mmCIF file as gemmi writes it, N, C-alpha and C atoms, coordinates in Angstrom:
data_model
loop_
_atom_site.group_PDB
_atom_site.id
_atom_site.type_symbol
_atom_site.label_atom_id
_atom_site.label_alt_id
_atom_site.label_comp_id
_atom_site.label_asym_id
_atom_site.label_entity_id
_atom_site.label_seq_id
_atom_site.pdbx_PDB_ins_code
_atom_site.Cartn_x
_atom_site.Cartn_y
_atom_site.Cartn_z
_atom_site.occupancy
_atom_site.B_iso_or_equiv
_atom_site.pdbx_formal_charge
_atom_site.auth_seq_id
_atom_site.auth_asym_id
_atom_site.pdbx_PDB_model_num
ATOM 1 N N . MET Axp A 1 ? 210.721 29.524 198.806 1 0 ? 1 A 1
ATOM 2 C CA . MET Axp A 1 ? 211.514 29.518 197.417 1 0 ? 1 A 1
ATOM 3 C C . MET Axp A 1 ? 212.786 28.642 197.175 1 0 ? 1 A 1
ATOM 4 N N . PRO Axp A 2 ? 213.09 27.323 197.236 1 0 ? 2 A 1
ATOM 5 C CA . PRO Axp A 2 ? 214.735 27.23 196.95 1 0 ? 2 A 1
ATOM 6 C C . PRO Axp A 2 ? 215.181 28.735 195.858 1 0 ? 2 A 1
ATOM 7 N N . THR Axp A 3 ? 216.758 28.984 196.457 1 0 ? 3 A 1
ATOM 8 C CA . THR Axp A 3 ? 217.614 29.979 195.63 1 0 ? 3 A 1
ATOM 9 C C . THR Axp A 3 ? 218.93 29.446 194.935 1 0 ? 3 A 1
ATOM 10 N N . TYR Axp A 4 ? 219.249 29.873 194.308 1 0 ? 4 A 1
ATOM 11 C CA . TYR Axp A 4 ? 220.357 28.326 192.897 1 0 ? 4 A 1
ATOM 12 C C . TYR Axp A 4 ? 220.781 29.779 192.496 1 0 ? 4 A 1
ATOM 13 N N . VAL Axp A 5 ? 222.296 29.504 192.789 1 0 ? 5 A 1
ATOM 14 C CA . VAL Axp A 5 ? 223.673 30.645 192.275 1 0 ? 5 A 1
ATOM 15 C C . VAL Axp A 5 ? 224.068 29.331 191.339 1 0 ? 5 A 1
ATOM 16 N N . THR Axp A 6 ? 224.12 30.804 190.039 1 0 ? 6 A 1
ATOM 17 C CA . THR Axp A 6 ? 224.507 29.99 188.495 1 0 ? 6 A 1
ATOM 18 C C . THR Axp A 6 ? 225.634 31.399 187.919 1 0 ? 6 A 1
ATOM 19 N N . LEU Axp A 7 ? 226.746 29.91 188.228 1 0 ? 7 A 1
ATOM 20 C CA . LEU Axp A 7 ? 227.652 30.959 187.391 1 0 ? 7 A 1
ATOM 21 C C . LEU Axp A 7 ? 228.087 30.785 186.295 1 0 ? 7 A 1
ATOM 22 N N . LEU Axp A 8 ? 228.472 32.207 185.633 1 0 ? 8 A 1
ATOM 23 C CA . LEU Axp A 8 ? 227.802 32.1 183.846 1 0 ? 8 A 1
ATOM 24 C C . LEU Axp A 8 ? 229.052 32.377 183.249 1 0 ? 8 A 1
ATOM 25 N N . ASN Axp A 9 ? 229.309 31.483 181.441 1 0 ? 9 A 1
ATOM 26 C CA . ASN Axp A 9 ? 230.441 32.211 181.341 1 0 ? 9 A 1
ATOM 27 C C . ASN Axp A 9 ? 230.488 31.743 179.184 1 0 ? 9 A 1
ATOM 28 N N . TRP Axp A 10 ? 229.977 33.378 179.18 1 0 ? 10 A 1
ATOM 29 C CA . TRP Axp A 10 ? 229.731 33.85 178.21 1 0 ? 10 A 1
ATOM 30 C C . TRP Axp A 10 ? 230.543 32.741 176.484 1 0 ? 10 A 1
ATOM 31 N N . THR Axp A 11 ? 230.37 32.444 175.871 1 0 ? 11 A 1
ATOM 32 C CA . THR Axp A 11 ? 229.963 31.37 174.503 1 0 ? 11 A 1
ATOM 33 C C . THR Axp A 11 ? 231.14 32.999 173.38 1 0 ? 11 A 1
ATOM 34 N N . ASP Axp A 12 ? 231.19 32.162 171.926 1 0 ? 12 A 1
ATOM 35 C CA . ASP Axp A 12 ? 231.701 33.141 171.291 1 0 ? 12 A 1
ATOM 36 C C . ASP Axp A 12 ? 231.125 33.304 171.091 1 0 ? 12 A 1
ATOM 37 N N . THR Axp A 13 ? 229.627 32.932 170.652 1 0 ? 13 A 1
ATOM 38 C CA . THR Axp A 13 ? 228.416 34.148 170.515 1 0 ? 13 A 1
ATOM 39 C C . THR Axp A 13 ? 228.328 35.239 171.885 1 0 ? 13 A 1
ATOM 40 N N . GLY Axp A 14 ? 227.792 34.958 172.436 1 0 ? 14 A 1
ATOM 41 C CA . GLY Axp A 14 ? 227.574 35.615 173.766 1 0 ? 14 A 1
ATOM 42 C C . GLY Axp A 14 ? 228.953 37.154 174.12 1 0 ? 14 A 1
ATOM 43 N N . ILE Axp A 15 ? 230.323 36.901 173.799 1 0 ? 15 A 1
ATOM 44 C CA . ILE Axp A 15 ? 231.353 38.194 174.011 1 0 ? 15 A 1
ATOM 45 C C . ILE Axp A 15 ? 230.92 38.491 172.874 1 0 ? 15 A 1
ATOM 46 N N . GLY Axp A 16 ? 230.433 37.641 171.691 1 0 ? 16 A 1
ATOM 47 C CA . GLY Axp A 16 ? 230.597 39.003 169.897 1 0 ? 16 A 1
ATOM 48 C C . GLY Axp A 16 ? 229.137 39.653 170.396 1 0 ? 16 A 1
ATOM 49 N N . SER Axp A 17 ? 228.198 39.7 170.806 1 0 ? 17 A 1
ATOM 50 C CA . SER Axp A 17 ? 227.18 40.068 171.369 1 0 ? 17 A 1
ATOM 51 C C . SER Axp A 17 ? 227.159 41.395 172.651 1 0 ? 17 A 1
ATOM 52 N N . PHE Axp A 18 ? 228.38 41.37 173.024 1 0 ? 18 A 1
ATOM 53 C CA . PHE Axp A 18 ? 227.959 41.443 175.081 1 0 ? 18 A 1
ATOM 54 C C . PHE Axp A 18 ? 227.464 42.569 175.494 1 0 ? 18 A 1
ATOM 55 N N . LYS Axp A 19 ? 227.177 43.888 173.6 1 0 ? 19 A 1
ATOM 56 C CA . LYS Axp A 19 ? 225.785 45.255 174.311 1 0 ? 19 A 1
ATOM 57 C C . LYS Axp A 19 ? 225.031 44.882 174.399 1 0 ? 19 A 1
ATOM 58 N N . GLY Axp A 20 ? 224.607 42.977 174.305 1 0 ? 20 A 1
ATOM 59 C CA . GLY Axp A 20 ? 223.874 42.914 174.108 1 0 ? 20 A 1
ATOM 60 C C . GLY Axp A 20 ? 222.503 42.282 175.842 1 0 ? 20 A 1
ATOM 61 N N . ALA Axp A 21 ? 223.812 41.594 176.764 1 0 ? 21 A 1
ATOM 62 C CA . ALA Axp A 21 ? 223.631 41.455 177.36 1 0 ? 21 A 1
ATOM 63 C C . ALA Axp A 21 ? 223.26 42.626 178.425 1 0 ? 21 A 1
ATOM 64 N N . PRO Axp A 22 ? 222.525 43.578 178.713 1 0 ? 22 A 1
ATOM 65 C CA . PRO Axp A 22 ? 221.467 44.983 179.764 1 0 ? 22 A 1
ATOM 66 C C . PRO Axp A 22 ? 219.91 43.927 179.673 1 0 ? 22 A 1
ATOM 67 N N . GLU Axp A 23 ? 220.273 43.556 178.112 1 0 ? 23 A 1
ATOM 68 C CA . GLU Axp A 23 ? 218.741 43.532 177.131 1 0 ? 23 A 1
ATOM 69 C C . GLU Axp A 23 ? 218.332 41.907 177.275 1 0 ? 23 A 1
ATOM 70 N N . ARG Axp A 24 ? 219.648 41.083 177.495 1 0 ? 24 A 1
ATOM 71 C CA . ARG Axp A 24 ? 218.529 39.83 177.076 1 0 ? 24 A 1
ATOM 72 C C . ARG Axp A 24 ? 218.663 38.663 179.22 1 0 ? 24 A 1
ATOM 73 N N . THR Axp A 25 ? 219.467 39.782 179.623 1 0 ? 25 A 1
ATOM 74 C CA . THR Axp A 25 ? 219.099 39.856 180.829 1 0 ? 25 A 1
ATOM 75 C C . THR Axp A 25 ? 217.854 40.69 181.399 1 0 ? 25 A 1
ATOM 76 N N . LYS Axp A 26 ? 217.144 40.846 181.038 1 0 ? 26 A 1
ATOM 77 C CA . LYS Axp A 26 ? 215.17 41.496 181.31 1 0 ? 26 A 1
ATOM 78 C C . LYS Axp A 26 ? 215.021 40.149 180.552 1 0 ? 26 A 1
ATOM 79 N N . GLU Axp A 27 ? 214.726 40.004 179.706 1 0 ? 27 A 1
ATOM 80 C CA . GLU Axp A 27 ? 214.376 38.877 178.72 1 0 ? 27 A 1
ATOM 81 C C . GLU Axp A 27 ? 213.999 37.698 179.701 1 0 ? 27 A 1
ATOM 82 N N . ALA Axp A 28 ? 215.709 37.832 180.121 1 0 ? 28 A 1
ATOM 83 C CA . ALA Axp A 28 ? 215.338 35.703 180.557 1 0 ? 28 A 1
ATOM 84 C C . ALA Axp A 28 ? 215.029 36.754 182.504 1 0 ? 28 A 1
ATOM 85 N N . ALA Axp A 29 ? 214.71 37.614 183.251 1 0 ? 29 A 1
ATOM 86 C CA . ALA Axp A 29 ? 214.094 37.78 183.68 1 0 ? 29 A 1
ATOM 87 C C . ALA Axp A 29 ? 212.349 37.655 184.128 1 0 ? 29 A 1
ATOM 88 N N . ALA Axp A 30 ? 212.191 38.828 182.762 1 0 ? 30 A 1
ATOM 89 C CA . ALA Axp A 30 ? 211.369 38.244 182.068 1 0 ? 30 A 1
ATOM 90 C C . ALA Axp A 30 ? 209.553 37.118 182.08 1 0 ? 30 A 1
ATOM 91 N N . LEU Axp A 31 ? 210.902 35.433 181.917 1 0 ? 31 A 1
ATOM 92 C CA . LEU Axp A 31 ? 210.583 34.331 181.621 1 0 ? 31 A 1
ATOM 93 C C . LEU Axp A 31 ? 210.632 33.349 182.949 1 0 ? 31 A 1
ATOM 94 N N . LEU Axp A 32 ? 211.471 34.343 183.765 1 0 ? 32 A 1
ATOM 95 C CA . LEU Axp A 32 ? 211.807 32.593 184.724 1 0 ? 32 A 1
ATOM 96 C C . LEU Axp A 32 ? 210.717 34.086 185.719 1 0 ? 32 A 1
ATOM 97 N N . GLU Axp A 33 ? 209.95 35.454 185.646 1 0 ? 33 A 1
ATOM 98 C CA . GLU Axp A 33 ? 209.053 35.319 186.311 1 0 ? 33 A 1
ATOM 99 C C . GLU Axp A 33 ? 208.118 34.898 185.156 1 0 ? 33 A 1
ATOM 100 N N . LYS Axp A 34 ? 207.687 33.881 184.699 1 0 ? 34 A 1
ATOM 101 C CA . LYS Axp A 34 ? 206.645 33.96 183.733 1 0 ? 34 A 1
ATOM 102 C C . LYS Axp A 34 ? 206.541 31.986 184.709 1 0 ? 34 A 1
ATOM 103 N N . MET Axp A 35 ? 208.151 31.968 184.476 1 0 ? 35 A 1
ATOM 104 C CA . MET Axp A 35 ? 207.458 29.791 185.086 1 0 ? 35 A 1
ATOM 105 C C . MET Axp A 35 ? 207.836 29.971 186.897 1 0 ? 35 A 1
ATOM 106 N N . GLY Axp A 36 ? 207.331 31.433 187.356 1 0 ? 36 A 1
ATOM 107 C CA . GLY Axp A 36 ? 207.138 30.777 189.095 1 0 ? 36 A 1
ATOM 108 C C . GLY Axp A 36 ? 208.515 31.351 189.254 1 0 ? 36 A 1
ATOM 109 N N . GLY Axp A 37 ? 209.511 32.147 188.793 1 0 ? 37 A 1
ATOM 110 C CA . GLY Axp A 37 ? 210.201 32.824 189.763 1 0 ? 37 A 1
ATOM 111 C C . GLY Axp A 37 ? 211.071 33.547 189.753 1 0 ? 37 A 1
ATOM 112 N N . ARG Axp A 38 ? 212.144 33.998 190.223 1 0 ? 38 A 1
ATOM 113 C CA . ARG Axp A 38 ? 212.383 36.012 190.307 1 0 ? 38 A 1
ATOM 114 C C . ARG Axp A 38 ? 213.948 35.718 190.467 1 0 ? 38 A 1
ATOM 115 N N . LEU Axp A 39 ? 214.803 36.12 189.897 1 0 ? 39 A 1
ATOM 116 C CA . LEU Axp A 39 ? 216.065 37 189.193 1 0 ? 39 A 1
ATOM 117 C C . LEU Axp A 39 ? 216.277 37.761 190.268 1 0 ? 39 A 1
ATOM 118 N N . LYS Axp A 40 ? 216.927 37.27 191.803 1 0 ? 40 A 1
ATOM 119 C CA . LYS Axp A 40 ? 216.813 38.342 192.71 1 0 ? 40 A 1
ATOM 120 C C . LYS Axp A 40 ? 218.137 39.191 192.169 1 0 ? 40 A 1
ATOM 121 N N . ASP Axp A 41 ? 219.123 39.106 191.719 1 0 ? 41 A 1
ATOM 122 C CA . ASP Axp A 41 ? 220.203 39.849 190.973 1 0 ? 41 A 1
ATOM 123 C C . ASP Axp A 41 ? 221.27 39.049 190.135 1 0 ? 41 A 1
ATOM 124 N N . VAL Axp A 42 ? 222.019 39.887 189.667 1 0 ? 42 A 1
ATOM 125 C CA . VAL Axp A 42 ? 223.135 39.29 188.645 1 0 ? 42 A 1
ATOM 126 C C . VAL Axp A 42 ? 224.128 40.576 188.817 1 0 ? 42 A 1
ATOM 127 N N . TYR Axp A 43 ? 225.719 39.715 187.966 1 0 ? 43 A 1
ATOM 128 C CA . TYR Axp A 43 ? 226.655 40.173 188.564 1 0 ? 43 A 1
ATOM 129 C C . TYR Axp A 43 ? 227.782 40.16 187.345 1 0 ? 43 A 1
ATOM 130 N N . TRP Axp A 44 ? 227.899 41.011 186.55 1 0 ? 44 A 1
ATOM 131 C CA . TRP Axp A 44 ? 228.523 40.793 185.92 1 0 ? 44 A 1
ATOM 132 C C . TRP Axp A 44 ? 230.042 40.596 186.794 1 0 ? 44 A 1
ATOM 133 N N . THR Axp A 45 ? 231.347 40.51 186.274 1 0 ? 45 A 1
ATOM 134 C CA . THR Axp A 45 ? 232.19 39.738 187.095 1 0 ? 45 A 1
ATOM 135 C C . THR Axp A 45 ? 233.575 39.242 186.001 1 0 ? 45 A 1
ATOM 136 N N . LEU Axp A 46 ? 234.635 39.641 187.188 1 0 ? 46 A 1
ATOM 137 C CA . LEU Axp A 46 ? 236.115 39.557 187.183 1 0 ? 46 A 1
ATOM 138 C C . LEU Axp A 46 ? 236.679 38.282 187.27 1 0 ? 46 A 1
ATOM 139 N N . GLY Axp A 47 ? 237.577 37.368 186.505 1 0 ? 47 A 1
ATOM 140 C CA . GLY Axp A 47 ? 237.04 36.219 186.955 1 0 ? 47 A 1
ATOM 141 C C . GLY Axp A 47 ? 237.122 35.378 186.09 1 0 ? 47 A 1
ATOM 142 N N . PRO Axp A 48 ? 236.856 33.714 186.885 1 0 ? 48 A 1
ATOM 143 C CA . PRO Axp A 48 ? 237.103 32.421 186.177 1 0 ? 48 A 1
ATOM 144 C C . PRO Axp A 48 ? 235.547 32.309 185.461 1 0 ? 48 A 1
ATOM 145 N N . TYR Axp A 49 ? 233.859 33.433 185.951 1 0 ? 49 A 1
ATOM 146 C CA . TYR Axp A 49 ? 232.993 32.926 185.889 1 0 ? 49 A 1
ATOM 147 C C . TYR Axp A 49 ? 232.705 35.087 185.045 1 0 ? 49 A 1
ATOM 148 N N . ASP Axp A 50 ? 232.477 35.096 184.135 1 0 ? 50 A 1
ATOM 149 C CA . ASP Axp A 50 ? 231.401 36.443 183.589 1 0 ? 50 A 1
ATOM 150 C C . ASP Axp A 50 ? 230.239 37.298 183.757 1 0 ? 50 A 1
ATOM 151 N N . VAL Axp A 51 ? 229.528 35.652 184.382 1 0 ? 51 A 1
ATOM 152 C CA . VAL Axp A 51 ? 228.395 36.267 185.413 1 0 ? 51 A 1
ATOM 153 C C . VAL Axp A 51 ? 227.286 35.591 186.607 1 0 ? 51 A 1
ATOM 154 N N . VAL Axp A 52 ? 227.809 36.137 187.53 1 0 ? 52 A 1
ATOM 155 C CA . VAL Axp A 52 ? 226.879 35.293 188.857 1 0 ? 52 A 1
ATOM 156 C C . VAL Axp A 52 ? 225.948 35.692 188.334 1 0 ? 52 A 1
ATOM 157 N N . SER Axp A 53 ? 224.761 35.027 188.412 1 0 ? 53 A 1
ATOM 158 C CA . SER Axp A 53 ? 223.033 34.925 189.252 1 0 ? 53 A 1
ATOM 159 C C . SER Axp A 53 ? 222.698 34.1 190.405 1 0 ? 53 A 1
ATOM 160 N N . VAL Axp A 54 ? 221.617 35.326 190.683 1 0 ? 54 A 1
ATOM 161 C CA . VAL Axp A 54 ? 220.979 34.548 192.029 1 0 ? 54 A 1
ATOM 162 C C . VAL Axp A 54 ? 219.659 34.619 191.208 1 0 ? 54 A 1
ATOM 163 N N . ILE Axp A 55 ? 219.171 33.674 191.437 1 0 ? 55 A 1
ATOM 164 C CA . ILE Axp A 55 ? 217.522 34.145 191.486 1 0 ? 55 A 1
ATOM 165 C C . ILE Axp A 55 ? 216.778 32.095 192.767 1 0 ? 55 A 1
ATOM 166 N N . GLU Axp A 56 ? 215.772 32.825 192.943 1 0 ? 56 A 1
ATOM 167 C CA . GLU Axp A 56 ? 214.981 31.433 193.221 1 0 ? 56 A 1
ATOM 168 C C . GLU Axp A 56 ? 213.634 31.077 192.189 1 0 ? 56 A 1
ATOM 169 N N . ALA Axp A 57 ? 213.116 29.83 191.983 1 0 ? 57 A 1
ATOM 170 C CA . ALA Axp A 57 ? 212.738 29.124 191.395 1 0 ? 57 A 1
ATOM 171 C C . ALA Axp A 57 ? 211.721 28.534 192.546 1 0 ? 57 A 1
ATOM 172 N N . PRO Axp A 58 ? 210.673 27.49 191.985 1 0 ? 58 A 1
ATOM 173 C CA . PRO Axp A 58 ? 210.104 26.767 192.921 1 0 ? 58 A 1
ATOM 174 C C . PRO Axp A 58 ? 209.929 25.574 193.294 1 0 ? 58 A 1
ATOM 175 N N . ASP Axp A 59 ? 211.64 25.102 192.16 1 0 ? 59 A 1
ATOM 176 C CA . ASP Axp A 59 ? 212.132 23.413 192.155 1 0 ? 59 A 1
ATOM 177 C C . ASP Axp A 59 ? 213.275 22.737 191.173 1 0 ? 59 A 1
ATOM 178 N N . ASP Axp A 60 ? 213.62 22.464 191.662 1 0 ? 60 A 1
ATOM 179 C CA . ASP Axp A 60 ? 215.129 22.364 190.293 1 0 ? 60 A 1
ATOM 180 C C . ASP Axp A 60 ? 213.823 23.029 189.615 1 0 ? 60 A 1
ATOM 181 N N . GLU Axp A 61 ? 213.199 21.798 188.878 1 0 ? 61 A 1
ATOM 182 C CA . GLU Axp A 61 ? 212.665 20.989 187.842 1 0 ? 61 A 1
ATOM 183 C C . GLU Axp A 61 ? 211.963 22.658 186.913 1 0 ? 61 A 1
ATOM 184 N N . THR Axp A 62 ? 212.169 23.735 187.182 1 0 ? 62 A 1
ATOM 185 C CA . THR Axp A 62 ? 211.658 25.146 186.801 1 0 ? 62 A 1
ATOM 186 C C . THR Axp A 62 ? 212.967 25.558 186.256 1 0 ? 62 A 1
ATOM 187 N N . VAL Axp A 63 ? 214.377 25.516 187.541 1 0 ? 63 A 1
ATOM 188 C CA . VAL Axp A 63 ? 215.307 25.761 187.412 1 0 ? 63 A 1
ATOM 189 C C . VAL Axp A 63 ? 216.178 25.228 185.75 1 0 ? 63 A 1
ATOM 190 N N . MET Axp A 64 ? 215.303 23.971 185.689 1 0 ? 64 A 1
ATOM 191 C CA . MET Axp A 64 ? 216.682 23.389 184.603 1 0 ? 64 A 1
ATOM 192 C C . MET Axp A 64 ? 215.485 23.232 183.272 1 0 ? 64 A 1
ATOM 193 N N . ALA Axp A 65 ? 214.728 23.652 183.729 1 0 ? 65 A 1
ATOM 194 C CA . ALA Axp A 65 ? 213.609 24.129 182.434 1 0 ? 65 A 1
ATOM 195 C C . ALA Axp A 65 ? 214.148 25.28 181.643 1 0 ? 65 A 1
ATOM 196 N N . PHE Axp A 66 ? 213.861 26.38 183.218 1 0 ? 66 A 1
ATOM 197 C CA . PHE Axp A 66 ? 215.306 27.804 182.233 1 0 ? 66 A 1
ATOM 198 C C . PHE Axp A 66 ? 216.463 28.082 182.373 1 0 ? 66 A 1
ATOM 199 N N . GLN Axp A 67 ? 217.232 27.555 182.504 1 0 ? 67 A 1
ATOM 200 C CA . GLN Axp A 67 ? 218.25 27.094 181.977 1 0 ? 67 A 1
ATOM 201 C C . GLN Axp A 67 ? 218.384 26.489 180.469 1 0 ? 67 A 1
ATOM 202 N N . LEU Axp A 68 ? 217.922 25.491 180.459 1 0 ? 68 A 1
ATOM 203 C CA . LEU Axp A 68 ? 217.65 24.466 179.004 1 0 ? 68 A 1
ATOM 204 C C . LEU Axp A 68 ? 216.954 25.734 178.193 1 0 ? 68 A 1
ATOM 205 N N . ALA Axp A 69 ? 216.382 26.353 178.497 1 0 ? 69 A 1
ATOM 206 C CA . ALA Axp A 69 ? 215.721 27.676 178.035 1 0 ? 69 A 1
ATOM 207 C C . ALA Axp A 69 ? 216.653 28.409 177.582 1 0 ? 69 A 1
ATOM 208 N N . ILE Axp A 70 ? 217.649 28.987 178.639 1 0 ? 70 A 1
ATOM 209 C CA . ILE Axp A 70 ? 218.084 30.035 178.631 1 0 ? 70 A 1
ATOM 210 C C . ILE Axp A 70 ? 219.723 29.063 177.353 1 0 ? 70 A 1
ATOM 211 N N . ALA Axp A 71 ? 220.129 28.318 178.043 1 0 ? 71 A 1
ATOM 212 C CA . ALA Axp A 71 ? 221.481 27.905 176.951 1 0 ? 71 A 1
ATOM 213 C C . ALA Axp A 71 ? 220.37 27.763 175.856 1 0 ? 71 A 1
ATOM 214 N N . SER Axp A 72 ? 219.471 27.296 175.614 1 0 ? 72 A 1
ATOM 215 C CA . SER Axp A 72 ? 219.251 27.418 173.297 1 0 ? 72 A 1
ATOM 216 C C . SER Axp A 72 ? 219.425 28.295 173.186 1 0 ? 72 A 1
ATOM 217 N N . LYS Axp A 73 ? 219.929 30.115 173.529 1 0 ? 73 A 1
ATOM 218 C CA . LYS Axp A 73 ? 220.005 30.498 172.609 1 0 ? 73 A 1
ATOM 219 C C . LYS Axp A 73 ? 221.595 31.021 171.765 1 0 ? 73 A 1
ATOM 220 N N . GLY Axp A 74 ? 222.712 29.706 173.462 1 0 ? 74 A 1
ATOM 221 C CA . GLY Axp A 74 ? 223.587 30.683 172.678 1 0 ? 74 A 1
ATOM 222 C C . GLY Axp A 74 ? 224.798 30.941 172.86 1 0 ? 74 A 1
ATOM 223 N N . ASN Axp A 75 ? 224.335 32.053 174.405 1 0 ? 75 A 1
ATOM 224 C CA . ASN Axp A 75 ? 224.855 32.926 174.154 1 0 ? 75 A 1
ATOM 225 C C . ASN Axp A 75 ? 225.961 32.774 175.479 1 0 ? 75 A 1
ATOM 226 N N . ALA Axp A 76 ? 225.537 31.82 176.158 1 0 ? 76 A 1
ATOM 227 C CA . ALA Axp A 76 ? 226.219 31.181 177.692 1 0 ? 76 A 1
ATOM 228 C C . ALA Axp A 76 ? 226.351 29.384 178.176 1 0 ? 76 A 1
ATOM 229 N N . ARG Axp A 77 ? 227.576 29.699 178.543 1 0 ? 77 A 1
ATOM 230 C CA . ARG Axp A 77 ? 227.64 28.568 178.981 1 0 ? 77 A 1
ATOM 231 C C . ARG Axp A 77 ? 226.838 28.536 181.029 1 0 ? 77 A 1
ATOM 232 N N . SER Axp A 78 ? 226.191 27.101 181.864 1 0 ? 78 A 1
ATOM 233 C CA . SER Axp A 78 ? 226.318 27.568 182.657 1 0 ? 78 A 1
ATOM 234 C C . SER Axp A 78 ? 226.975 26.694 183.583 1 0 ? 78 A 1
ATOM 235 N N . THR Axp A 79 ? 227.001 26.893 185.033 1 0 ? 79 A 1
ATOM 236 C CA . THR Axp A 79 ? 227.212 26.389 186.656 1 0 ? 79 A 1
ATOM 237 C C . THR Axp A 79 ? 225.63 26.408 187.029 1 0 ? 79 A 1
ATOM 238 N N . THR Axp A 80 ? 224.888 25.879 187.593 1 0 ? 80 A 1
ATOM 239 C CA . THR Axp A 80 ? 224.132 25.193 188.403 1 0 ? 80 A 1
ATOM 240 C C . THR Axp A 80 ? 223.732 24.919 189.554 1 0 ? 80 A 1
ATOM 241 N N . LEU Axp A 81 ? 223.81 25.862 190.974 1 0 ? 81 A 1
ATOM 242 C CA . LEU Axp A 81 ? 224.013 25.545 192.262 1 0 ? 81 A 1
ATOM 243 C C . LEU Axp A 81 ? 222.963 25.446 192.733 1 0 ? 81 A 1
ATOM 244 N N . ARG Axp A 82 ? 222.551 24.529 194.004 1 0 ? 82 A 1
ATOM 245 C CA . ARG Axp A 82 ? 221.297 24.894 195.255 1 0 ? 82 A 1
ATOM 246 C C . ARG Axp A 82 ? 222.107 25.745 195.549 1 0 ? 82 A 1
ATOM 247 N N . ALA Axp A 83 ? 221.234 27.055 196.196 1 0 ? 83 A 1
ATOM 248 C CA . ALA Axp A 83 ? 222.167 27.411 197.941 1 0 ? 83 A 1
ATOM 249 C C . ALA Axp A 83 ? 221.063 27.439 199.022 1 0 ? 83 A 1
ATOM 250 N N . LEU Axp A 84 ? 221.799 26.681 200.074 1 0 ? 84 A 1
ATOM 251 C CA . LEU Axp A 84 ? 220.96 27.237 201.3 1 0 ? 84 A 1
ATOM 252 C C . LEU Axp A 84 ? 221.492 27.861 202.312 1 0 ? 84 A 1
ATOM 253 N N . ASN Axp A 85 ? 220.307 28.746 202.195 1 0 ? 85 A 1
ATOM 254 C CA . ASN Axp A 85 ? 220.297 30.398 203.833 1 0 ? 85 A 1
ATOM 255 C C . ASN Axp A 85 ? 220.819 28.854 205.04 1 0 ? 85 A 1
ATOM 256 N N . ALA Axp A 86 ? 220.852 29.935 206.553 1 0 ? 86 A 1
ATOM 257 C CA . ALA Axp A 86 ? 221.55 30.042 207.333 1 0 ? 86 A 1
ATOM 258 C C . ALA Axp A 86 ? 220.268 29.213 207.618 1 0 ? 86 A 1
ATOM 259 N N . ASP Axp A 87 ? 219.546 29.423 207.759 1 0 ? 87 A 1
ATOM 260 C CA . ASP Axp A 87 ? 218.821 27.817 208.179 1 0 ? 87 A 1
ATOM 261 C C . ASP Axp A 87 ? 217.982 27.904 207.461 1 0 ? 87 A 1
ATOM 262 N N . GLU Axp A 88 ? 217.821 26.975 206.518 1 0 ? 88 A 1
ATOM 263 C CA . GLU Axp A 88 ? 218.186 25.51 205.091 1 0 ? 88 A 1
ATOM 264 C C . GLU Axp A 88 ? 218.171 24.729 205.601 1 0 ? 88 A 1
ATOM 265 N N . PHE Axp A 89 ? 220.488 25.014 205.892 1 0 ? 89 A 1
ATOM 266 C CA . PHE Axp A 89 ? 221.787 24.472 206.219 1 0 ? 89 A 1
ATOM 267 C C . PHE Axp A 89 ? 220.946 24.401 208.39 1 0 ? 89 A 1
ATOM 268 N N . GLN Axp A 90 ? 221.208 24.5 208.475 1 0 ? 90 A 1
ATOM 269 C CA . GLN Axp A 90 ? 220.175 23.874 210.268 1 0 ? 90 A 1
ATOM 270 C C . GLN Axp A 90 ? 220.037 23.572 210.036 1 0 ? 90 A 1
ATOM 271 N N . SER Axp A 91 ? 218 23.275 208.975 1 0 ? 91 A 1
ATOM 272 C CA . SER Axp A 91 ? 217.465 22.01 209.153 1 0 ? 91 A 1
ATOM 273 C C . SER Axp A 91 ? 219.018 21.183 208.432 1 0 ? 91 A 1
ATOM 274 N N . VAL Axp A 92 ? 219.237 21.14 207.717 1 0 ? 92 A 1
ATOM 275 C CA . VAL Axp A 92 ? 219.955 19.965 207.207 1 0 ? 92 A 1
ATOM 276 C C . VAL Axp A 92 ? 221.017 20.056 208.123 1 0 ? 92 A 1
ATOM 277 N N . VAL Axp A 93 ? 221.975 20.292 209.295 1 0 ? 93 A 1
ATOM 278 C CA . VAL Axp A 93 ? 222.525 19.704 210.651 1 0 ? 93 A 1
ATOM 279 C C . VAL Axp A 93 ? 221.933 19.294 211.664 1 0 ? 93 A 1
ATOM 280 N N . ASP Axp A 94 ? 220.87 19.864 211.325 1 0 ? 94 A 1
ATOM 281 C CA . ASP Axp A 94 ? 220.153 19.48 212.387 1 0 ? 94 A 1
ATOM 282 C C . ASP Axp A 94 ? 219.239 18.225 211.628 1 0 ? 94 A 1
ATOM 283 N N . LYS Axp A 95 ? 219.594 18.004 210.926 1 0 ? 95 A 1
ATOM 284 C CA . LYS Axp A 95 ? 219.164 15.813 210.71 1 0 ? 95 A 1
ATOM 285 C C . LYS Axp A 95 ? 219.904 14.92 210.867 1 0 ? 95 A 1
ATOM 286 N N . ALA Axp A 96 ? 220.913 15.401 210.549 1 0 ? 96 A 1
ATOM 287 C CA . ALA Axp A 96 ? 222.141 15.502 210.486 1 0 ? 96 A 1
ATOM 288 C C . ALA Axp A 96 ? 223.075 14.103 212.066 1 0 ? 96 A 1
ATOM 289 N N . PRO Axp A 97 ? 223.208 12.809 211.902 1 0 ? 97 A 1
ATOM 290 C CA . PRO Axp A 97 ? 223.481 11.953 212.529 1 0 ? 97 A 1
ATOM 291 C C . PRO Axp A 97 ? 225.063 12.046 213.457 1 0 ? 97 A 1
């Protein structure tokens, strides 16, 4: 299944209710599982991003639907990156002229 890295920043609403973040994360993981994906890891971080998550999902459309559902709650804004593991990247390299 494709892997995605999501970089999140809390909104004013999200930071105001940061104590609820662990429970919201559990709810997000359950939603993603219903959609056919999996929340692999979540890290609360120092620096330019407040949270970094690693998810697996069947396709880009599922990730987009999931991210829209999460964003609609108003707690965070996100940037999502498609991540390739070594084997996937090797396939890309092999296709390059």
